[in-house]
N, CA, C and O atoms as a Tripos MOL2 file, in Angstrom:
@<TRIPOS>MOLECULE
protein
  300   299    75     0     0
PROTEIN
NO_CHARGES

@<TRIPOS>ATOM
      1 N         164.3550   69.3630  -20.2480 N.3       1 MET1
      2 CA        165.6550   69.7420  -19.7250 C.3       1 MET1
      3 C         166.5860   68.5470  -19.6780 C.2       1 MET1
      4 O         167.4690   68.4780  -18.8240 O.2       1 MET1
      5 N         166.3990   67.6250  -20.5700 N.am      2 ALA2
      6 CA        167.1280   66.3700  -20.5230 C.3       2 ALA2
      7 C         168.6430   66.5720  -20.5810 C.2       2 ALA2
      8 O         169.3610   66.0470  -19.7310 O.2       2 ALA2
      9 N         169.1320   67.3070  -21.5490 N.am      3 ASP3
     10 CA        170.5700   67.4550  -21.7250 C.3       3 ASP3
     11 C         171.1090   68.7540  -21.1570 C.2       3 ASP3
     12 O         172.3080   69.0180  -21.2430 O.2       3 ASP3
     13 N         170.2480   69.5600  -20.5820 N.am      4 MET4
     14 CA        170.6630   70.8670  -20.0700 C.3       4 MET4
     15 C         170.7170   70.8590  -18.5520 C.2       4 MET4
     16 O         169.9210   70.1990  -17.8840 O.2       4 MET4
     17 N         171.6750   71.6090  -18.0270 N.am      5 THR5
     18 CA        171.6890   71.8310  -16.5870 C.3       5 THR5
     19 C         170.6270   72.8850  -16.2590 C.2       5 THR5
     20 O         170.0990   73.5540  -17.1480 O.2       5 THR5
     21 N         170.3350   73.0130  -14.9940 N.am      6 GLN6
     22 CA        169.3680   74.0260  -14.5780 C.3       6 GLN6
     23 C         169.8570   75.4220  -14.9420 C.2       6 GLN6
     24 O         169.0640   76.2750  -15.3410 O.2       6 GLN6
     25 N         171.1510   75.6590  -14.8080 N.am      7 GLN7
     26 CA        171.7100   76.9790  -15.1420 C.3       7 GLN7
     27 C         171.6180   77.2420  -16.6440 C.2       7 GLN7
     28 O         171.3550   78.3710  -17.0590 O.2       7 GLN7
     29 N         171.8360   76.1960  -17.4680 N.am      8 ASP8
     30 CA        171.6960   76.3540  -18.9140 C.3       8 ASP8
     31 C         170.2600   76.7020  -19.2770 C.2       8 ASP8
     32 O         170.0140   77.5760  -20.1080 O.2       8 ASP8
     33 N         169.3120   76.0100  -18.6450 N.am      9 ALA9
     34 CA        167.8960   76.2750  -18.8990 C.3       9 ALA9
     35 C         167.5400   77.6910  -18.4720 C.2       9 ALA9
     36 O         166.8120   78.3900  -19.1770 O.2       9 ALA9
     37 N         168.0470   78.1150  -17.3240 N.am     10 LEU10
     38 CA        167.7860   79.4730  -16.8420 C.3      10 LEU10
     39 C         168.3700   80.5020  -17.8020 C.2      10 LEU10
     40 O         167.7350   81.5210  -18.0750 O.2      10 LEU10
     41 N         169.5560   80.2510  -18.3110 N.am     11 SER11
     42 CA        170.1800   81.1770  -19.2710 C.3      11 SER11
     43 C         169.3380   81.2950  -20.5370 C.2      11 SER11
     44 O         169.1800   82.3860  -21.0840 O.2      11 SER11
     45 N         168.8000   80.1730  -20.9980 N.am     12 LEU12
     46 CA        167.9440   80.1900  -22.1800 C.3      12 LEU12
     47 C         166.6880   81.0100  -21.9220 C.2      12 LEU12
     48 O         166.3000   81.8280  -22.7560 O.2      12 LEU12
     49 N         166.0590   80.8010  -20.7880 N.am     13 ILE13
     50 CA        164.8330   81.5250  -20.4560 C.3      13 ILE13
     51 C         165.1200   83.0200  -20.3000 C.2      13 ILE13
     52 O         164.3020   83.8460  -20.7070 O.2      13 ILE13
     53 N         166.2490   83.3740  -19.7270 N.am     14 LYS14
     54 CA        166.5780   84.7830  -19.5080 C.3      14 LYS14
     55 C         166.9920   85.5000  -20.7940 C.2      14 LYS14
     56 O         166.9080   86.7260  -20.8710 O.2      14 LYS14
     57 N         167.4330   84.7550  -21.7910 N.am     15 ARG15
     58 CA        167.9010   85.3720  -23.0360 C.3      15 ARG15
     59 C         166.7590   86.1400  -23.6860 C.2      15 ARG15
     60 O         165.6880   85.5890  -23.9400 O.2      15 ARG15
     61 N         166.9950   87.3900  -23.9450 N.am     16 GLY16
     62 CA        165.9960   88.2360  -24.5870 C.3      16 GLY16
     63 C         164.9720   88.8080  -23.6270 C.2      16 GLY16
     64 O         164.0940   89.5650  -24.0420 O.2      16 GLY16
     65 N         165.0670   88.4620  -22.3480 N.am     17 ALA17
     66 CA        164.1190   88.9800  -21.3580 C.3      17 ALA17
     67 C         164.7150   90.2110  -20.6810 C.2      17 ALA17
     68 O         165.9160   90.2690  -20.4190 O.2      17 ALA17
     69 N         163.8790   91.1700  -20.4090 N.am     18 ASP18
     70 CA        164.3280   92.3770  -19.7260 C.3      18 ASP18
     71 C         164.4990   92.1290  -18.2410 C.2      18 ASP18
     72 O         165.4120   92.6640  -17.6110 O.2      18 ASP18
     73 N         163.6090   91.3080  -17.6820 N.am     19 GLU19
     74 CA        163.6320   91.0780  -16.2450 C.3      19 GLU19
     75 C         163.0290   89.7130  -15.9480 C.2      19 GLU19
     76 O         162.0670   89.2980  -16.5940 O.2      19 GLU19
     77 N         163.5900   89.0240  -14.9790 N.am     20 LEU20
     78 CA        163.0520   87.7540  -14.5240 C.3      20 LEU20
     79 C         162.7970   87.8850  -13.0330 C.2      20 LEU20
     80 O         163.7290   88.0240  -12.2410 O.2      20 LEU20
     81 N         161.5350   87.8410  -12.6600 N.am     21 LEU21
     82 CA        161.1720   87.9670  -11.2560 C.3      21 LEU21
     83 C         161.2990   86.6210  -10.5650 C.2      21 LEU21
     84 O         160.9200   85.5860  -11.1130 O.2      21 LEU21
     85 N         161.8250   86.6510   -9.3790 N.am     22 LEU22
     86 CA        161.9410   85.4520   -8.5360 C.3      22 LEU22
     87 C         162.7000   84.3180   -9.2180 C.2      22 LEU22
     88 O         162.2120   83.1940   -9.3310 O.2      22 LEU22
     89 N         163.8920   84.6440   -9.6610 N.am     23 GLU23
     90 CA        164.7620   83.6550  -10.3110 C.3      23 GLU23
     91 C         164.9910   82.4450   -9.4200 C.2      23 GLU23
     92 O         165.0370   81.3160   -9.9080 O.2      23 GLU23
     93 N         165.1330   82.6670   -8.1310 N.am     24 SER24
     94 CA        165.3700   81.5490   -7.2050 C.3      24 SER24
     95 C         164.1720   80.6010   -7.1830 C.2      24 SER24
     96 O         164.3490   79.3880   -7.0690 O.2      24 SER24
     97 N         162.9590   81.1370   -7.2890 N.am     25 ASP25
     98 CA        161.7660   80.2780   -7.3320 C.3      25 ASP25
     99 C         161.7520   79.4140   -8.5850 C.2      25 ASP25
    100 O         161.3920   78.2380   -8.5300 O.2      25 ASP25
    101 N         162.1460   79.9970   -9.7180 N.am     26 LEU26
    102 CA        162.1870   79.2300  -10.9590 C.3      26 LEU26
    103 C         163.2200   78.1090  -10.8610 C.2      26 LEU26
    104 O         162.9610   76.9850  -11.2890 O.2      26 LEU26
    105 N         164.3800   78.4130  -10.3010 N.am     27 LEU27
    106 CA        165.4040   77.3730  -10.1230 C.3      27 LEU27
    107 C         164.9040   76.2670   -9.1990 C.2      27 LEU27
    108 O         165.1690   75.0880   -9.4330 O.2      27 LEU27
    109 N         164.1850   76.6490   -8.1530 N.am     28 HIS28
    110 CA        163.6210   75.6520   -7.2380 C.3      28 HIS28
    111 C         162.6300   74.7480   -7.9680 C.2      28 HIS28
    112 O         162.6400   73.5310   -7.7810 O.2      28 HIS28
    113 N         161.7790   75.3410   -8.7970 N.am     29 LYS29
    114 CA        160.8050   74.5490   -9.5540 C.3      29 LYS29
    115 C         161.4980   73.6420  -10.5620 C.2      29 LYS29
    116 O         161.0720   72.5050  -10.7660 O.2      29 LYS29
    117 N         162.5660   74.1330  -11.1970 N.am     30 PHE30
    118 CA        163.3450   73.2820  -12.0960 C.3      30 PHE30
    119 C         163.8980   72.0800  -11.3330 C.2      30 PHE30
    120 O         163.9010   70.9610  -11.8470 O.2      30 PHE30
    121 N         164.3660   72.3140  -10.1030 N.am     31 ALA31
    122 CA        164.9920   71.2590   -9.2980 C.3      31 ALA31
    123 C         164.0010   70.1650   -8.9220 C.2      31 ALA31
    124 O         164.4120   69.0350   -8.6580 O.2      31 ALA31
    125 N         162.7220   70.4690   -8.8920 N.am     32 LEU32
    126 CA        161.7150   69.4590   -8.5560 C.3      32 LEU32
    127 C         161.6130   68.3760   -9.6250 C.2      32 LEU32
    128 O         161.1430   67.2700   -9.3600 O.2      32 LEU32
    129 N         162.0600   68.7080  -10.8420 N.am     33 GLY33
    130 CA        162.0890   67.7170  -11.9110 C.3      33 GLY33
    131 C         160.7490   67.4670  -12.5840 C.2      33 GLY33
    132 O         160.6230   66.5340  -13.3770 O.2      33 GLY33
    133 N         159.7590   68.2760  -12.2850 N.am     34 ARG34
    134 CA        158.4430   68.1310  -12.9100 C.3      34 ARG34
    135 C         158.2730   69.1900  -13.9960 C.2      34 ARG34
    136 O         158.7960   70.2980  -13.8720 O.2      34 ARG34
    137 N         157.5540   68.8570  -15.0450 N.am     35 PRO35
    138 CA        157.2810   69.8720  -16.0720 C.3      35 PRO35
    139 C         156.4260   71.0040  -15.4920 C.2      35 PRO35
    140 O         155.4920   70.7650  -14.7260 O.2      35 PRO35
    141 N         156.7580   72.2160  -15.8660 N.am     36 LEU36
    142 CA        155.9910   73.3790  -15.4380 C.3      36 LEU36
    143 C         154.8380   73.6080  -16.3980 C.2      36 LEU36
    144 O         154.9050   73.2170  -17.5630 O.2      36 LEU36
    145 N         153.7910   74.2340  -15.9130 N.am     37 ARG37
    146 CA        152.6850   74.6750  -16.7610 C.3      37 ARG37
    147 C         152.8320   76.1750  -16.9490 C.2      37 ARG37
    148 O         152.6620   76.9460  -16.0050 O.2      37 ARG37
    149 N         153.1470   76.5860  -18.1700 N.am     38 ILE38
    150 CA        153.3510   77.9940  -18.4860 C.3      38 ILE38
    151 C         152.1110   78.4740  -19.2290 C.2      38 ILE38
    152 O         151.7250   77.8990  -20.2460 O.2      38 ILE38
    153 N         151.4900   79.5320  -18.7140 N.am     39 LYS39
    154 CA        150.2240   79.9900  -19.2890 C.3      39 LYS39
    155 C         150.3660   81.3920  -19.8750 C.2      39 LYS39
    156 O         151.0610   82.2480  -19.3280 O.2      39 LYS39
    157 N         149.6860   81.6000  -21.0040 N.am     40 ALA40
    158 CA        149.6160   82.9260  -21.6280 C.3      40 ALA40
    159 C         148.2010   83.1150  -22.1490 C.2      40 ALA40
    160 O         147.5790   82.1770  -22.6490 O.2      40 ALA40
    161 N         147.7120   84.3140  -22.0290 N.am     41 GLY41
    162 CA        146.3630   84.6070  -22.5130 C.3      41 GLY41
    163 C         146.3970   85.6810  -23.5820 C.2      41 GLY41
    164 O         147.1090   86.6780  -23.4600 O.2      41 GLY41
    165 N         145.6340   85.4710  -24.6120 N.am     42 PHE42
    166 CA        145.5250   86.4300  -25.7030 C.3      42 PHE42
    167 C         144.0520   86.6800  -25.9780 C.2      42 PHE42
    168 O         143.2350   85.7630  -25.9020 O.2      42 PHE42
    169 N         143.7220   87.9020  -26.2920 N.am     43 ASP43
    170 CA        142.3580   88.2270  -26.7090 C.3      43 ASP43
    171 C         142.3600   88.2590  -28.2340 C.2      43 ASP43
    172 O         142.8230   89.2330  -28.8290 O.2      43 ASP43
    173 N         141.8560   87.2210  -28.8660 N.am     44 PRO44
    174 CA        141.9190   87.1650  -30.3290 C.3      44 PRO44
    175 C         141.0540   88.2270  -31.0180 C.2      44 PRO44
    176 O         141.1970   88.4620  -32.2180 O.2      44 PRO44
    177 N         140.1600   88.8640  -30.2610 N.am     45 THR45
    178 CA        139.3250   89.9120  -30.8570 C.3      45 THR45
    179 C         139.9260   91.2960  -30.6830 C.2      45 THR45
    180 O         139.3850   92.2770  -31.1940 O.2      45 THR45
    181 N         141.0350   91.3850  -29.9700 N.am     46 ALA46
    182 CA        141.6510   92.6840  -29.7100 C.3      46 ALA46
    183 C         142.2080   93.2880  -30.9910 C.2      46 ALA46
    184 O         142.7970   92.5800  -31.8080 O.2      46 ALA46
    185 N         142.0260   94.5770  -31.1670 N.am     47 PRO47
    186 CA        142.5320   95.2320  -32.3700 C.3      47 PRO47
    187 C         144.0420   95.4590  -32.3460 C.2      47 PRO47
    188 O         144.6260   95.8640  -33.3510 O.2      47 PRO47
    189 N         144.6710   95.2000  -31.2050 N.am     48 ASP48
    190 CA        146.0870   95.5140  -31.0970 C.3      48 ASP48
    191 C         147.0090   94.2920  -31.0640 C.2      48 ASP48
    192 O         148.1420   94.4060  -30.5950 O.2      48 ASP48
    193 N         146.5630   93.1330  -31.5430 N.am     49 LEU49
    194 CA        147.4900   92.0150  -31.6880 C.3      49 LEU49
    195 C         148.4630   92.3560  -32.8160 C.2      49 LEU49
    196 O         148.0490   92.7970  -33.8880 O.2      49 LEU49
    197 N         149.7450   92.1530  -32.5710 N.am     50 HIS50
    198 CA        150.7500   92.5590  -33.5600 C.3      50 HIS50
    199 C         151.9560   91.6360  -33.4930 C.2      50 HIS50
    200 O         151.9910   90.7100  -32.6820 O.2      50 HIS50
    201 N         152.9210   91.8800  -34.3250 N.am     51 LEU51
    202 CA        154.1060   91.0220  -34.3900 C.3      51 LEU51
    203 C         154.9010   91.0060  -33.0940 C.2      51 LEU51
    204 O         155.6620   90.0700  -32.8450 O.2      51 LEU51
    205 N         154.7340   92.0230  -32.2720 N.am     52 GLY52
    206 CA        155.4150   92.0400  -30.9830 C.3      52 GLY52
    207 C         155.0040   90.8780  -30.0910 C.2      52 GLY52
    208 O         155.7550   90.4850  -29.1990 O.2      52 GLY52
    209 N         153.8270   90.3320  -30.3240 N.am     53 HIS53
    210 CA        153.3710   89.1910  -29.5450 C.3      53 HIS53
    211 C         154.2050   87.9360  -29.8440 C.2      53 HIS53
    212 O         154.1810   86.9810  -29.0690 O.2      53 HIS53
    213 N         154.9240   87.9350  -30.9370 N.am     54 THR54
    214 CA        155.7570   86.7710  -31.2530 C.3      54 THR54
    215 C         156.8850   86.5940  -30.2420 C.2      54 THR54
    216 O         157.4170   85.4930  -30.0970 O.2      54 THR54
    217 N         157.2530   87.6640  -29.5450 N.am     55 VAL55
    218 CA        158.2810   87.5420  -28.5030 C.3      55 VAL55
    219 C         157.8020   86.5670  -27.4340 C.2      55 VAL55
    220 O         158.5380   85.6660  -27.0310 O.2      55 VAL55
    221 N         156.5630   86.7520  -26.9770 N.am     56 LEU56
    222 CA        155.9920   85.8450  -25.9820 C.3      56 LEU56
    223 C         155.8370   84.4330  -26.5520 C.2      56 LEU56
    224 O         156.1190   83.4490  -25.8680 O.2      56 LEU56
    225 N         155.3940   84.3400  -27.7850 N.am     57 LEU57
    226 CA        155.2360   83.0220  -28.4030 C.3      57 LEU57
    227 C         156.5700   82.2840  -28.4890 C.2      57 LEU57
    228 O         156.6320   81.0790  -28.2440 O.2      57 LEU57
    229 N         157.6280   82.9980  -28.8320 N.am     58 ASN58
    230 CA        158.9590   82.3830  -28.9010 C.3      58 ASN58
    231 C         159.4310   81.9400  -27.5200 C.2      58 ASN58
    232 O         160.0470   80.8830  -27.3830 O.2      58 ASN58
    233 N         159.1460   82.7460  -26.4960 N.am     59 LYS59
    234 CA        159.5420   82.3770  -25.1330 C.3      59 LYS59
    235 C         158.7710   81.1290  -24.6830 C.2      59 LYS59
    236 O         159.3290   80.2580  -24.0160 O.2      59 LYS59
    237 N         157.4980   81.0500  -25.0490 N.am     60 MET60
    238 CA        156.7040   79.8690  -24.7230 C.3      60 MET60
    239 C         157.3050   78.6330  -25.4050 C.2      60 MET60
    240 O         157.3460   77.5500  -24.8220 O.2      60 MET60
    241 N         157.7630   78.8090  -26.6300 N.am     61 ARG61
    242 CA        158.3870   77.6940  -27.3660 C.3      61 ARG61
    243 C         159.6580   77.2230  -26.6570 C.2      61 ARG61
    244 O         159.9360   76.0250  -26.6100 O.2      61 ARG61
    245 N         160.4240   78.1620  -26.1090 N.am     62 GLN62
    246 CA        161.6250   77.7750  -25.3750 C.3      62 GLN62
    247 C         161.2700   76.9020  -24.1740 C.2      62 GLN62
    248 O         161.9420   75.9070  -23.9040 O.2      62 GLN62
    249 N         160.2180   77.2750  -23.4590 N.am     63 PHE63
    250 CA        159.7720   76.4430  -22.3470 C.3      63 PHE63
    251 C         159.3600   75.0580  -22.8480 C.2      63 PHE63
    252 O         159.6870   74.0520  -22.2180 O.2      63 PHE63
    253 N         158.6450   74.9970  -23.9770 N.am     64 GLN64
    254 CA        158.2590   73.7050  -24.5440 C.3      64 GLN64
    255 C         159.4910   72.8730  -24.8840 C.2      64 GLN64
    256 O         159.5340   71.6760  -24.6000 O.2      64 GLN64
    257 N         160.4840   73.5040  -25.4870 N.am     65 ASP65
    258 CA        161.7090   72.7850  -25.8580 C.3      65 ASP65
    259 C         162.4220   72.2210  -24.6280 C.2      65 ASP65
    260 O         163.1660   71.2460  -24.7290 O.2      65 ASP65
    261 N         162.1900   72.8400  -23.4670 N.am     66 LEU66
    262 CA        162.7780   72.3570  -22.2210 C.3      66 LEU66
    263 C         161.9180   71.2790  -21.5600 C.2      66 LEU66
    264 O         162.2560   70.7800  -20.4870 O.2      66 LEU66
    265 N         160.7990   70.9230  -22.2090 N.am     67 GLY67
    266 CA        159.9590   69.8520  -21.6980 C.3      67 GLY67
    267 C         158.7740   70.3060  -20.8670 C.2      67 GLY67
    268 O         158.1180   69.4820  -20.2290 O.2      67 GLY67
    269 N         158.4880   71.5930  -20.8630 N.am     68 HIS68
    270 CA        157.3740   72.1230  -20.0880 C.3      68 HIS68
    271 C         156.1310   72.2410  -20.9700 C.2      68 HIS68
    272 O         156.2130   72.1340  -22.1930 O.2      68 HIS68
    273 N         154.9930   72.4610  -20.3400 N.am     69 LEU69
    274 CA        153.7180   72.5240  -21.0330 C.3      69 LEU69
    275 C         153.3120   73.9860  -21.2240 C.2      69 LEU69
    276 O         153.1490   74.7180  -20.2480 O.2      69 LEU69
    277 N         153.1510   74.4070  -22.4670 N.am     70 ALA70
    278 CA        152.7210   75.7680  -22.7740 C.3      70 ALA70
    279 C         151.2180   75.7570  -23.0300 C.2      70 ALA70
    280 O         150.7320   75.0110  -23.8790 O.2      70 ALA70
    281 N         150.4950   76.5810  -22.2980 N.am     71 LEU71
    282 CA        149.0460   76.6560  -22.4300 C.3      71 LEU71
    283 C         148.6400   78.0600  -22.8860 C.2      71 LEU71
    284 O         149.1410   79.0630  -22.3770 O.2      71 LEU71
    285 N         147.7380   78.1070  -23.8390 N.am     72 PHE72
    286 CA        147.2320   79.3810  -24.3340 C.3      72 PHE72
    287 C         145.7400   79.4430  -24.1230 C.2      72 PHE72
    288 O         145.0360   78.4490  -24.3020 O.2      72 PHE72
    289 N         145.2640   80.5970  -23.7450 N.am     73 SER73
    290 CA        143.8130   80.7730  -23.6120 C.3      73 SER73
    291 C         143.4150   82.0630  -24.3220 C.2      73 SER73
    292 O         144.2580   82.9020  -24.6380 O.2      73 SER73
    293 N         142.1550   82.1990  -24.5590 N.am     74 ASP74
    294 CA        141.6660   83.3700  -25.2670 C.3      74 ASP74
    295 C         140.8220   84.2400  -24.3500 C.2      74 ASP74
    296 O         139.7510   84.7040  -24.7420 O.2      74 ASP74
    297 N         141.2860   84.4570  -23.1670 N.am     75 TRP75
    298 CA        140.5490   85.2690  -22.2290 C.3      75 TRP75
    299 C         140.7750   86.6540  -22.5670 C.2      75 TRP75
    300 O         140.2460   87.5460  -21.9030 O.2      75 TRP75
@<TRIPOS>BOND
     1     1     2 1
     2     2     3 1
     3     3     4 2
     4     3     5 am
     5     5     6 1
     6     6     7 1
     7     7     8 2
     8     7     9 am
     9     9    10 1
    10    10    11 1
    11    11    12 2
    12    11    13 am
    13    13    14 1
    14    14    15 1
    15    15    16 2
    16    15    17 am
    17    17    18 1
    18    18    19 1
    19    19    20 2
    20    19    21 am
    21    21    22 1
    22    22    23 1
    23    23    24 2
    24    23    25 am
    25    25    26 1
    26    26    27 1
    27    27    28 2
    28    27    29 am
    29    29    30 1
    30    30    31 1
    31    31    32 2
    32    31    33 am
    33    33    34 1
    34    34    35 1
    35    35    36 2
    36    35    37 am
    37    37    38 1
    38    38    39 1
    39    39    40 2
    40    39    41 am
    41    41    42 1
    42    42    43 1
    43    43    44 2
    44    43    45 am
    45    45    46 1
    46    46    47 1
    47    47    48 2
    48    47    49 am
    49    49    50 1
    50    50    51 1
    51    51    52 2
    52    51    53 am
    53    53    54 1
    54    54    55 1
    55    55    56 2
    56    55    57 am
    57    57    58 1
    58    58    59 1
    59    59    60 2
    60    59    61 am
    61    61    62 1
    62    62    63 1
    63    63    64 2
    64    63    65 am
    65    65    66 1
    66    66    67 1
    67    67    68 2
    68    67    69 am
    69    69    70 1
    70    70    71 1
    71    71    72 2
    72    71    73 am
    73    73    74 1
    74    74    75 1
    75    75    76 2
    76    75    77 am
    77    77    78 1
    78    78    79 1
    79    79    80 2
    80    79    81 am
    81    81    82 1
    82    82    83 1
    83    83    84 2
    84    83    85 am
    85    85    86 1
    86    86    87 1
    87    87    88 2
    88    87    89 am
    89    89    90 1
    90    90    91 1
    91    91    92 2
    92    91    93 am
    93    93    94 1
    94    94    95 1
    95    95    96 2
    96    95    97 am
    97    97    98 1
    98    98    99 1
    99    99   100 2
   100    99   101 am
   101   101   102 1
   102   102   103 1
   103   103   104 2
   104   103   105 am
   105   105   106 1
   106   106   107 1
   107   107   108 2
   108   107   109 am
   109   109   110 1
   110   110   111 1
   111   111   112 2
   112   111   113 am
   113   113   114 1
   114   114   115 1
   115   115   116 2
   116   115   117 am
   117   117   118 1
   118   118   119 1
   119   119   120 2
   120   119   121 am
   121   121   122 1
   122   122   123 1
   123   123   124 2
   124   123   125 am
   125   125   126 1
   126   126   127 1
   127   127   128 2
   128   127   129 am
   129   129   130 1
   130   130   131 1
   131   131   132 2
   132   131   133 am
   133   133   134 1
   134   134   135 1
   135   135   136 2
   136   135   137 am
   137   137   138 1
   138   138   139 1
   139   139   140 2
   140   139   141 am
   141   141   142 1
   142   142   143 1
   143   143   144 2
   144   143   145 am
   145   145   146 1
   146   146   147 1
   147   147   148 2
   148   147   149 am
   149   149   150 1
   150   150   151 1
   151   151   152 2
   152   151   153 am
   153   153   154 1
   154   154   155 1
   155   155   156 2
   156   155   157 am
   157   157   158 1
   158   158   159 1
   159   159   160 2
   160   159   161 am
   161   161   162 1
   162   162   163 1
   163   163   164 2
   164   163   165 am
   165   165   166 1
   166   166   167 1
   167   167   168 2
   168   167   169 am
   169   169   170 1
   170   170   171 1
   171   171   172 2
   172   171   173 am
   173   173   174 1
   174   174   175 1
   175   175   176 2
   176   175   177 am
   177   177   178 1
   178   178   179 1
   179   179   180 2
   180   179   181 am
   181   181   182 1
   182   182   183 1
   183   183   184 2
   184   183   185 am
   185   185   186 1
   186   186   187 1
   187   187   188 2
   188   187   189 am
   189   189   190 1
   190   190   191 1
   191   191   192 2
   192   191   193 am
   193   193   194 1
   194   194   195 1
   195   195   196 2
   196   195   197 am
   197   197   198 1
   198   198   199 1
   199   199   200 2
   200   199   201 am
   201   201   202 1
   202   202   203 1
   203   203   204 2
   204   203   205 am
   205   205   206 1
   206   206   207 1
   207   207   208 2
   208   207   209 am
   209   209   210 1
   210   210   211 1
   211   211   212 2
   212   211   213 am
   213   213   214 1
   214   214   215 1
   215   215   216 2
   216   215   217 am
   217   217   218 1
   218   218   219 1
   219   219   220 2
   220   219   221 am
   221   221   222 1
   222   222   223 1
   223   223   224 2
   224   223   225 am
   225   225   226 1
   226   226   227 1
   227   227   228 2
   228   227   229 am
   229   229   230 1
   230   230   231 1
   231   231   232 2
   232   231   233 am
   233   233   234 1
   234   234   235 1
   235   235   236 2
   236   235   237 am
   237   237   238 1
   238   238   239 1
   239   239   240 2
   240   239   241 am
   241   241   242 1
   242   242   243 1
   243   243   244 2
   244   243   245 am
   245   245   246 1
   246   246   247 1
   247   247   248 2
   248   247   249 am
   249   249   250 1
   250   250   251 1
   251   251   252 2
   252   251   253 am
   253   253   254 1
   254   254   255 1
   255   255   256 2
   256   255   257 am
   257   257   258 1
   258   258   259 1
   259   259   260 2
   260   259   261 am
   261   261   262 1
   262   262   263 1
   263   263   264 2
   264   263   265 am
   265   265   266 1
   266   266   267 1
   267   267   268 2
   268   267   269 am
   269   269   270 1
   270   270   271 1
   271   271   272 2
   272   271   273 am
   273   273   274 1
   274   274   275 1
   275   275   276 2
   276   275   277 am
   277   277   278 1
   278   278   279 1
   279   279   280 2
   280   279   281 am
   281   281   282 1
   282   282   283 1
   283   283   284 2
   284   283   285 am
   285   285   286 1
   286   286   287 1
   287   287   288 2
   288   287   289 am
   289   289   290 1
   290   290   291 1
   291   291   292 2
   292   291   293 am
   293   293   294 1
   294   294   295 1
   295   295   296 2
   296   295   297 am
   297   297   298 1
   298   298   299 1
   299   299   300 2
@<TRIPOS>SUBSTRUCTURE
     1 MET1         2 RESIDUE 1 A MET
     2 ALA2         6 RESIDUE 1 A ALA
     3 ASP3        10 RESIDUE 1 A ASP
     4 MET4        14 RESIDUE 1 A MET
     5 THR5        18 RESIDUE 1 A THR
     6 GLN6        22 RESIDUE 1 A GLN
     7 GLN7        26 RESIDUE 1 A GLN
     8 ASP8        30 RESIDUE 1 A ASP
     9 ALA9        34 RESIDUE 1 A ALA
    10 LEU10       38 RESIDUE 1 A LEU
    11 SER11       42 RESIDUE 1 A SER
    12 LEU12       46 RESIDUE 1 A LEU
    13 ILE13       50 RESIDUE 1 A ILE
    14 LYS14       54 RESIDUE 1 A LYS
    15 ARG15       58 RESIDUE 1 A ARG
    16 GLY16       62 RESIDUE 1 A GLY
    17 ALA17       66 RESIDUE 1 A ALA
    18 ASP18       70 RESIDUE 1 A ASP
    19 GLU19       74 RESIDUE 1 A GLU
    20 LEU20       78 RESIDUE 1 A LEU
    21 LEU21       82 RESIDUE 1 A LEU
    22 LEU22       86 RESIDUE 1 A LEU
    23 GLU23       90 RESIDUE 1 A GLU
    24 SER24       94 RESIDUE 1 A SER
    25 ASP25       98 RESIDUE 1 A ASP
    26 LEU26      102 RESIDUE 1 A LEU
    27 LEU27      106 RESIDUE 1 A LEU
    28 HIS28      110 RESIDUE 1 A HIS
    29 LYS29      114 RESIDUE 1 A LYS
    30 PHE30      118 RESIDUE 1 A PHE
    31 ALA31      122 RESIDUE 1 A ALA
    32 LEU32      126 RESIDUE 1 A LEU
    33 GLY33      130 RESIDUE 1 A GLY
    34 ARG34      134 RESIDUE 1 A ARG
    35 PRO35      138 RESIDUE 1 A PRO
    36 LEU36      142 RESIDUE 1 A LEU
    37 ARG37      146 RESIDUE 1 A ARG
    38 ILE38      150 RESIDUE 1 A ILE
    39 LYS39      154 RESIDUE 1 A LYS
    40 ALA40      158 RESIDUE 1 A ALA
    41 GLY41      162 RESIDUE 1 A GLY
    42 PHE42      166 RESIDUE 1 A PHE
    43 ASP43      170 RESIDUE 1 A ASP
    44 PRO44      174 RESIDUE 1 A PRO
    45 THR45      178 RESIDUE 1 A THR
    46 ALA46      182 RESIDUE 1 A ALA
    47 PRO47      186 RESIDUE 1 A PRO
    48 ASP48      190 RESIDUE 1 A ASP
    49 LEU49      194 RESIDUE 1 A LEU
    50 HIS50      198 RESIDUE 1 A HIS
    51 LEU51      202 RESIDUE 1 A LEU
    52 GLY52      206 RESIDUE 1 A GLY
    53 HIS53      210 RESIDUE 1 A HIS
    54 THR54      214 RESIDUE 1 A THR
    55 VAL55      218 RESIDUE 1 A VAL
    56 LEU56      222 RESIDUE 1 A LEU
    57 LEU57      226 RESIDUE 1 A LEU
    58 ASN58      230 RESIDUE 1 A ASN
    59 LYS59      234 RESIDUE 1 A LYS
    60 MET60      238 RESIDUE 1 A MET
    61 ARG61      242 RESIDUE 1 A ARG
    62 GLN62      246 RESIDUE 1 A GLN
    63 PHE63      250 RESIDUE 1 A PHE
    64 GLN64      254 RESIDUE 1 A GLN
    65 ASP65      258 RESIDUE 1 A ASP
    66 LEU66      262 RESIDUE 1 A LEU
    67 GLY67      266 RESIDUE 1 A GLY
    68 HIS68      270 RESIDUE 1 A HIS
    69 LEU69      274 RESIDUE 1 A LEU
    70 ALA70      278 RESIDUE 1 A ALA
    71 LEU71      282 RESIDUE 1 A LEU
    72 PHE72      286 RESIDUE 1 A PHE
    73 SER73      290 RESIDUE 1 A SER
    74 ASP74      294 RESIDUE 1 A ASP
    75 TRP75      298 RESIDUE 1 A TRP
């Protein structure tokens, strides 16, 4: 979030999202100035992995671009 304000970062995260729960909590965490750990889990053996999952992958990339840590697991 080096060149972005907290509101700019929030706007980026909200773009393309249907709903953001606890927006005030996210802004508070941004204000702490520490990188967030964003986690996503995928079952690589699931028969229903599809291109729709790229939406989540793109959102994770946005968090990375803001300086946060994106973690993936195969649970």
